[in-house]
N, C-alpha and C positions, 0 to 999 in steps of 0.2 A: 165859672168857665175857666179853662186852663189851670185846673187844680186849685182854684181859689175858693171853691165851694160857695160860689155866689148864688144865693137863692134869688131866682128871677121873679120879680113882681112887676106890676104895672108901673111902679115908681122907678124901677131901675132898668127896665127893658132896653132903654136907649144905650146904656153902657154895654150891654151884651152885643148889640149890633155894631157898635163902633169898634169893639175889640175884635169881632168877627172880620170886619173889613180890614182892620190893621193887620191881622194875621195873614189875610190873603194878599195884602200889599207885600208882606215879607216873602210869601211863596212866589209871587210874581218876580220880585227882585232876585231871588235865588235863581230862577229859571233864566232871566235875562243875563245874569252874570255868567252862567254856564254857556249860553249861546254866544255871547259876544267875546268871551275870553277863551273859549275852546280849551278848557282844562284837558289834560291828557285823557284821551278816550280809551276806556277799558273795553276792548273789542270782545272780550269774553261775555260782557253784559250787553253791550249795545249792538254787536254784530257788524254794523257798518255806520258810516257817517249819517245816512238818512235816519236810522233809528235814533242816534244820539240827538241830532238837531230837532227832529219832529217830536221826540219825547218831551223835550223841554218847551218847545213851542206849544204843544198841546196843553201842558201844565200851565204855561203862561196865560193862554187864552181862557182856560177854566178858572184861574184865579181872578182874572179881569171880569169874567162873567159873574163870579161871586160878589165882587165889589159892586158891579152894576145892580145885582139883586138887592143889595142893601140900600144904595143911594139913588137908584134910578129904576126901581121896579115898576114896570108898566102894567102889572096885573091889577085889574079893577073888577075881575069877574068872580072872585070868591072872597069870602070873609072868614077869618080865623075864628075859632071858638070864643076868643076874647073880644070879638067884635072889630078887630083891626083889619082894615083893607091894606094890603101891602103897598099899593101905590101911594096911599095917604101917609103911611108910616115913613116912606122914603122922603116925601116932601117935608114932614115934620123934622126928620133927622137933618136934612140939608139946612133948614132954617135954624135949627138949634146950634149947629156948628158953623154956620155961615159958609156953607160949601156951595160954590158956583161951579156947576158941572162943565160949563164952557171953558173953564181954565184948564181942564184935563180932557181935551178932545179925543186923545188916543185911548186912554183908559176906558172911556165911556162910548167908544165906537162899537156899538152893539153888533153891527153887521159882521165884523171880523170874527167875533166869538160864535155867532149863530151859524155862519157858513161852515166853520170847522165842526160844530156840533151836529149839524144837519147836512153833512156833505153828500149823503145819498140823494137828498131832495135837490140839492144844487146841481148835482150831476144830471138828474132828469130834467130840471128846468133849463139847463143849457143844452138840451137835445143830445146828450151823451157825447158831446164833443170836447171833453176836458181831459187834460193830462193831470197828473197828481204827484205829490211828494218829489218836487224837483229841488236840487241844490245847484246853484251856479256859482262859479268862482273864476279865478284867473286861468284855471286849467280847462275850463269848459270850451269846447270848440265854438268858434264864432257863429257858425250856422246853427248849431244846436241852441246856443244862447238866444239868438234872434228868434228862433222858433218858439222857445219857451216864453220869452218876454212879449212877443207880439201876437200870440194866440192865447185864448183862455185856458188857464190852468188853475186847478182848485187851490193847491198849496205849493208855493215856491219860496225858497229862502235864498236871497242874494247875499252871499257871504261878503263879497267885496264892499257892498254899500250898506250892509247890515240892515236890510229891509225884508220883511215878510210880505209876500204879495199873494192876494187871493182875487177871486172874481165874483161879482154880484150876480143876481138872477138875470140881469139884463146884459150880461157879458162885460160889464164895466169893470175895469181893473181897479183894485183897492190896495193901496200901499200902507204899510204899517212900519214906520221907521223905528227900530228898536232902541237906538240911542236917545231919541226924543221921548220915547215911552219911558225909558229909565229915569229921565229927568222928571217927568210927570209923577212917576211912582215915588221918587224920593221926596218931591214936594208934598204929595199927599200924605206920605208917612210922617213927615215933620208936622204937618197940620194935625193929624190924628193923635200923634204922641203928645202934643202940647195943648190938647183940649182940657179945660178944667170943668168937669161936670160934678154936680153934687147930686146926691140921691134925691129923687123926686123930679129931676129935670128930664 
Protein backbone atom coordinates (compact mmCIF):
# COMPACT_ATOMS: atom_id res chain seq x y z
CA UNK A 1 0.00 0.00 0.00
CA UNK A 2 1.16 3.57 -0.75
CA UNK A 3 3.78 2.28 -3.24
CA UNK A 4 5.29 -0.06 -0.67
CA UNK A 5 4.24 -3.16 -2.60
CA UNK A 6 3.02 -4.69 0.63
CA UNK A 7 1.63 -8.14 -0.06
CA UNK A 8 -1.50 -8.33 2.08
CA UNK A 9 -1.88 -11.56 4.00
CA UNK A 10 -3.86 -12.63 7.03
CA UNK A 11 -0.71 -11.96 9.05
CA UNK A 12 -0.26 -8.31 8.10
CA UNK A 13 -3.78 -7.16 7.26
CA UNK A 14 -3.88 -5.05 10.43
CA UNK A 15 -1.04 -2.91 9.10
CA UNK A 16 -3.03 -2.11 5.97
CA UNK A 17 -6.06 -0.92 7.92
CA UNK A 18 -4.01 1.17 10.33
CA UNK A 19 -2.24 2.85 7.40
CA UNK A 20 -5.59 3.42 5.73
CA UNK A 21 -6.91 5.14 8.86
CA UNK A 22 -3.75 7.22 9.21
CA UNK A 23 -4.00 8.45 5.63
CA UNK A 24 -7.61 9.51 6.25
CA UNK A 25 -6.51 11.37 9.39
CA UNK A 26 -4.13 13.29 7.10
CA UNK A 27 -6.95 13.99 4.63
CA UNK A 28 -9.19 15.24 7.46
CA UNK A 29 -6.44 17.50 8.86
CA UNK A 30 -5.84 19.05 5.43
CA UNK A 31 -9.54 19.84 5.13
CA UNK A 32 -9.74 21.31 8.66
CA UNK A 33 -6.69 23.44 7.92
CA UNK A 34 -8.32 24.93 4.82
CA UNK A 35 -11.62 25.53 6.60
CA UNK A 36 -10.16 27.18 9.69
CA UNK A 37 -7.35 29.13 8.08
CA UNK A 38 -9.26 30.28 4.99
CA UNK A 39 -6.40 30.18 2.57
CA UNK A 40 -6.85 32.61 -0.27
CA UNK A 41 -9.88 31.36 -2.17
CA UNK A 42 -9.40 30.89 -5.91
CA UNK A 43 -12.83 31.86 -7.16
CA UNK A 44 -12.06 30.47 -10.62
CA UNK A 45 -12.20 27.05 -8.99
CA UNK A 46 -14.56 27.45 -6.05
CA UNK A 47 -16.97 30.03 -7.56
CA UNK A 48 -18.13 31.29 -4.14
CA UNK A 49 -17.50 30.90 -0.40
CA UNK A 50 -20.16 28.21 -0.09
CA UNK A 51 -18.39 26.01 -2.64
CA UNK A 52 -15.06 26.50 -0.88
CA UNK A 53 -16.22 25.74 2.66
CA UNK A 54 -18.58 22.88 1.88
CA UNK A 55 -16.09 21.23 -0.47
CA UNK A 56 -13.69 20.88 2.45
CA UNK A 57 -16.43 20.06 4.97
CA UNK A 58 -17.65 17.25 2.70
CA UNK A 59 -14.09 15.91 2.36
CA UNK A 60 -13.60 16.17 6.12
CA UNK A 61 -16.75 14.19 6.85
CA UNK A 62 -15.87 11.55 4.25
CA UNK A 63 -12.41 11.11 5.81
CA UNK A 64 -13.93 10.76 9.29
CA UNK A 65 -16.35 8.21 7.84
CA UNK A 66 -13.43 6.18 6.51
CA UNK A 67 -11.76 6.26 9.93
CA UNK A 68 -15.05 5.06 11.45
CA UNK A 69 -15.15 2.22 8.93
CA UNK A 70 -11.76 1.00 10.14
CA UNK A 71 -12.16 1.30 13.91
CA UNK A 72 -15.92 1.38 14.54
CA UNK A 73 -17.50 -0.55 11.70
CA UNK A 74 -20.97 -1.57 12.80
CA UNK A 75 -21.59 -4.01 9.95
CA UNK A 76 -22.35 -7.48 11.19
CA UNK A 77 -24.47 -8.46 8.22
CA UNK A 78 -21.89 -9.76 5.76
CA UNK A 79 -18.75 -11.78 5.84
CA UNK A 80 -15.81 -11.20 3.52
CA UNK A 81 -14.39 -14.11 1.48
CA UNK A 82 -11.61 -14.46 4.08
CA UNK A 83 -14.24 -15.04 6.78
CA UNK A 84 -13.77 -11.66 8.50
CA UNK A 85 -16.79 -9.79 9.79
CA UNK A 86 -16.01 -6.01 9.61
CA UNK A 87 -17.45 -5.35 13.08
CA UNK A 88 -15.19 -7.97 14.63
CA UNK A 89 -12.13 -6.70 12.74
CA UNK A 90 -12.74 -3.20 14.16
CA UNK A 91 -12.85 -4.60 17.69
CA UNK A 92 -9.62 -6.54 17.11
CA UNK A 93 -7.85 -3.45 15.76
CA UNK A 94 -8.96 -1.31 18.70
CA UNK A 95 -7.72 -3.92 21.17
CA UNK A 96 -4.46 -4.34 19.29
CA UNK A 97 -3.56 -0.64 19.42
CA UNK A 98 -5.36 0.12 22.71
CA UNK A 99 -7.72 2.59 21.03
CA UNK A 100 -10.55 3.91 23.21
CA UNK A 101 -13.10 5.46 20.85
CA UNK A 102 -14.59 7.52 23.70
CA UNK A 103 -11.39 9.58 23.74
CA UNK A 104 -12.27 10.81 20.21
CA UNK A 105 -16.00 11.62 20.42
CA UNK A 106 -16.06 13.98 17.43
CA UNK A 107 -14.12 11.77 15.01
CA UNK A 108 -16.45 8.88 15.80
CA UNK A 109 -19.66 10.94 15.79
CA UNK A 110 -21.24 8.80 13.12
CA UNK A 111 -24.43 10.88 12.81
CA UNK A 112 -22.63 13.94 11.40
CA UNK A 113 -21.10 11.94 8.57
CA UNK A 114 -24.32 10.01 7.89
CA UNK A 115 -26.50 13.10 7.70
CA UNK A 116 -24.21 14.61 5.08
CA UNK A 117 -24.01 11.38 3.06
CA UNK A 118 -27.77 10.78 3.21
CA UNK A 119 -28.95 14.38 3.09
CA UNK A 120 -31.90 13.53 0.82
CA UNK A 121 -33.29 11.13 3.41
CA UNK A 122 -32.83 13.64 6.21
CA UNK A 123 -34.63 16.25 4.15
CA UNK A 124 -37.61 13.87 3.88
CA UNK A 125 -37.45 12.79 7.55
CA UNK A 126 -37.66 16.43 8.62
CA UNK A 127 -40.83 16.87 6.53
CA UNK A 128 -39.06 19.00 3.91
CA UNK A 129 -38.63 21.89 6.34
CA UNK A 130 -34.87 22.27 6.04
CA UNK A 131 -32.59 24.93 4.69
CA UNK A 132 -29.15 23.90 3.47
CA UNK A 133 -25.58 25.09 2.83
CA UNK A 134 -25.57 28.11 5.13
CA UNK A 135 -22.55 30.18 6.10
CA UNK A 136 -22.92 32.64 8.94
CA UNK A 137 -20.31 35.18 10.01
CA UNK A 138 -20.01 38.69 11.43
CA UNK A 139 -21.61 40.11 8.27
CA UNK A 140 -24.74 37.95 8.42
CA UNK A 141 -27.78 40.07 9.36
CA UNK A 142 -28.94 39.25 12.89
CA UNK A 143 -32.45 38.19 11.86
CA UNK A 144 -31.03 35.87 9.19
CA UNK A 145 -28.55 34.40 11.66
CA UNK A 146 -31.32 33.81 14.21
CA UNK A 147 -33.47 32.12 11.56
CA UNK A 148 -30.64 29.79 10.50
CA UNK A 149 -29.55 28.90 14.04
CA UNK A 150 -33.01 28.50 15.54
CA UNK A 151 -34.72 26.43 12.85
CA UNK A 152 -33.56 23.10 11.37
CA UNK A 153 -30.97 23.39 8.62
CA UNK A 154 -29.09 20.47 7.11
CA UNK A 155 -25.64 22.04 6.75
CA UNK A 156 -24.48 25.26 8.36
CA UNK A 157 -20.99 26.53 8.96
CA UNK A 158 -20.59 29.18 11.67
CA UNK A 159 -17.33 30.89 10.69
CA UNK A 160 -17.10 33.03 13.82
CA UNK A 161 -17.28 30.09 16.20
CA UNK A 162 -15.74 27.57 13.77
CA UNK A 163 -18.59 25.12 14.26
CA UNK A 164 -20.27 22.93 11.67
CA UNK A 165 -23.95 22.47 12.54
CA UNK A 166 -26.41 19.90 11.24
CA UNK A 167 -29.74 18.43 12.31
CA UNK A 168 -30.75 14.88 13.22
CA UNK A 169 -33.86 12.98 12.18
CA UNK A 170 -35.70 14.30 15.24
CA UNK A 171 -34.90 17.92 14.39
CA UNK A 172 -32.23 17.98 17.11
CA UNK A 173 -29.32 20.31 16.41
CA UNK A 174 -25.89 18.63 16.29
CA UNK A 175 -22.74 20.74 16.68
CA UNK A 176 -19.32 19.75 15.38
CA UNK A 177 -16.65 22.18 16.71
CA UNK A 178 -13.78 22.03 14.25
CA UNK A 179 -11.03 23.25 16.58
CA UNK A 180 -11.75 20.41 19.00
CA UNK A 181 -11.98 17.99 16.09
CA UNK A 182 -8.53 19.08 14.94
CA UNK A 183 -7.15 18.34 18.42
CA UNK A 184 -8.66 14.85 18.30
CA UNK A 185 -7.27 14.22 14.81
CA UNK A 186 -3.78 15.29 15.88
CA UNK A 187 -3.96 13.04 18.94
CA UNK A 188 -5.11 10.08 16.84
CA UNK A 189 -2.41 10.79 14.26
CA UNK A 190 0.26 10.72 16.97
CA UNK A 191 -1.10 7.45 18.32
CA UNK A 192 -1.25 5.75 14.92
CA UNK A 193 2.20 6.99 13.87
CA UNK A 194 3.78 5.58 17.03
CA UNK A 195 2.28 2.10 16.97
CA UNK A 196 4.86 -0.64 16.88
CA UNK A 197 3.42 -3.61 15.04
CA UNK A 198 5.28 -6.69 13.98
CA UNK A 199 4.22 -8.93 11.15
CA UNK A 200 1.71 -11.43 12.41
CA UNK A 201 0.00 -9.05 14.85
